[in-house]
C-alpha positions as CSV (number, residue, x, y, z in Angstrom):
1,M,88.1,103.7,90.6
2,K,88.6,100.7,88.3
3,E,92.4,99.4,89.7
4,L,90.9,99.9,93.6
5,L,87.7,97.0,92.6
6,E,90.3,95.4,90.7
7,K,91.9,94.9,94.4
8,I,89.2,93.7,95.8
9,N,88.0,91.8,94.0
10,A,91.0,89.7,94.4
11,E,91.5,90.0,98.3
12,L,88.6,88.5,98.3
13,E,88.8,85.7,95.8
14,K,91.9,85.4,98.3
15,F,89.4,85.0,101.9
16,I,86.7,83.3,99.7
17,T,89.6,80.2,99.1
18,D,91.3,80.3,102.6
19,A,88.1,80.6,104.7
20,D,86.8,77.5,102.4
21,L,90.0,75.7,103.2
22,Q,89.8,76.5,106.6
23,V,86.3,74.9,107.1
24,E,86.1,72.3,105.4
25,K,89.9,71.0,105.7
26,G,90.4,72.5,109.4
27,N,93.7,74.2,107.9
28,K,94.5,76.6,110.3
29,A,96.9,78.5,108.5
30,A,94.0,79.4,105.9
31,G,92.1,80.8,109.2
32,T,95.0,82.7,109.8
33,R,95.8,83.8,106.1
34,A,91.5,84.2,105.7
35,R,91.1,87.2,108.8
36,K,94.3,89.2,107.6
37,S,91.9,89.3,104.0
38,T,89.5,90.9,106.3
39,L,91.6,93.5,107.2
40,E,92.4,94.5,104.5
41,L,89.6,94.2,102.7
42,S,88.0,96.2,105.5
43,K,90.8,99.3,104.7
44,L,89.4,98.6,100.9
45,F,86.1,98.9,101.3
46,K,87.1,102.4,103.1
47,N,88.7,103.7,100.7
48,F,86.1,102.1,98.4
49,R,83.2,103.9,100.2
50,K,86.1,107.5,100.3
51,I,86.2,107.5,96.9
52,S,82.6,106.9,96.1
53,V,81.4,109.5,97.9
54,E,83.7,112.0,97.0
55,E,82.8,110.9,93.2
56,A,78.8,111.2,94.0
57,K,79.5,115.0,94.7
58,K,80.8,115.8,91.3
C-alpha cells in the first residue's frame, strides 16, 4: 500500500508540473504529458480503492 501511495504522489507531481507548463506557457507537449498522467492516475486510484476496500474488510 505504501509503494502504491509513493507511485500516486510521483505521478501527481508529474501531472502538476506538466499542467502548469501547459497553462502558463502554452506548452502543447506538456499538455499531452499531463493528459497521459491523468490516465495513469486513474489506474492508480482504482487500484488504491480496490486495496483499501480489501484492507477494510479484514
